[in-house]
N, C-alpha and C positions, 0 to 999 in steps of 0.2 A: 878808775874806780878806787875809792878810798878803802883800803883793807881793814881799817878800824871802824868803818861806818856800820851802823846797825841796820838790819832789815827793817823797813818801815811797816807800820800796821795801821789799817783803817778798819773801823767797825761800822757796818751799815745795816739799818733796820727800819721797818715800817714804824710810823708814828714816832714816838720818842724812845723806841726800843734800844737803839744803839747807845744813846747817852745814859739811859737808866741802867743798862747792863754794865757799861764801863764804870759808872759811878759805884755800883754794887761791888764789882771786882776790886776797884781801888780801895774800898773800905776794908777788904779782906787781905789784899796783897801787901807785900813789904812797901813801906812808904817810898814813893818816887819810881817804883819799878814799872809803872804803866803810864808815866807822865807824858811820854811822847806818842802814845796811842791816840789816834784821831777818831772821834765819833761823828758819824754822818746820819742825822735823823731824816729819813726819806719822806716822811709824811705818808700820803696815800697816792698810789699810782706813780707812773714815771712821767717826768716832764723835762723840758729843756733845762729848767733850774737845777734839778737833781743831777743831770749830766755835767753841768758846768761846775756845781759845787763839788762833785766827786772828782772831777779832773783837777781842780785847784787843790783839793785835799791830798790827792795821791801824789801830785807833783811836789807838794810841800813835804810829804812823808818820805819820799824816795831820796835817799842819800847816796844813790849809786849802786845799791845792792838789790833793789826791787822792793815790792810791797806785798805783804800778805793782807788780803781783804777778807774779813769775816762777815758773812751776810746771814740774815735770819732765816730766809726761806729759799730753798733751791727752786729756780725757775721763775720766781716772782720778779716784779719790775726792778727792785734794787739789785738783785742778783744779775739780771740781764744787763743792766746798765754797767755794773762792775765788770762783767766779762768783756763788754765792748771797750772798756778802758785799756784792755790788754793790747789793743792795736797801737797805742801810743806809749805804753809803759810796760816794764817787766814786772809781772805780777802773777799771783796765784790766788784764786778765789776758793774759799772754804765755806760751805753752807752749814746751817744748823747751829748758829751762834748760841753759845752758852757761857755761863760764868766759869765753868770748868776750863773751857778753851782759853778764856782771858787769863785765868790764874796760871795756866801752863805758860802763857807768854810772859808772865811776870818773872819767871826764873829760867826760861830757856835761853841759850846763848845765841842772841840775835846778831852778834858780831862774828862768831866763828862758824856757825852752821849755815849751809846754803838755804836759800829761799824755800825750796821744795821740802827739805827736811823739817823746817820750822812749821810749814803748813801741815805736813803729815803728823807732827807731834800734837798740833792743835786738834786735828781731826780725831786722833786716837784718844786724847783726853776727853773729848766730847762723847765718843762711843763708850768709854769706860764709865762715864758718869750716868749713863742711862741704865736703869734697872727697874724691875717690877718686884716689889716686896709686899708682904702682908703678914699680919699676926693672926694666929688662930685664937679661939676663945680662951684658951688657957694662958695666952700671952707669950707662947713660944713662937719662934720664927717658923713660918710655914712655907718658906721658899722652896719651890719645886714640889710641894705637897700635891698628891694626886697624879703626878706624872708617872707614866709607866715607861720602862726603858728596856 
C-alpha cells in the first residue's frame, strides 16, 4: 500500500445525478480538488452494465487505500450494486449524496485519514446540511416557532 496514495472516491446516482452533482460541486470547490472523483450515472434500475461500469471505475479509483462510494438513495439498485463491490474491493458506501458531502471531500485529507473517517466526515457534512427553515410574515426567522419544550 502506498502511504501517499489518496483514498479514491466514486459518486453513483440514478439518471445523470452523479455527474450533475459532481459538476455542481466542482464549480464551487477549489480548482482541481475533485478532479480525481469519478461519477457513475446509473440510469434506471440495475443491470449487468452498471455492475461492470462500477467495477471498472472502482478499480481505477482505488490506489491501494480503498474507495468511498457516495450513492444517492439507500437501498436502491445503485446502492445495492455498490455494496456488492465490497466483495472485491476495500470500500465504504455512504448514501444520501449531496453537494455538501462532495464539498467536504474537496478539503478533507484523503491521504492521511483512514477510509472510514473520510466516509464519516462526508456523512456528517450531509447531515449538517439538512435543515427546515421558514420566515414568518414579518420577515423574521421563525425557526422552531410554535414548538413547546
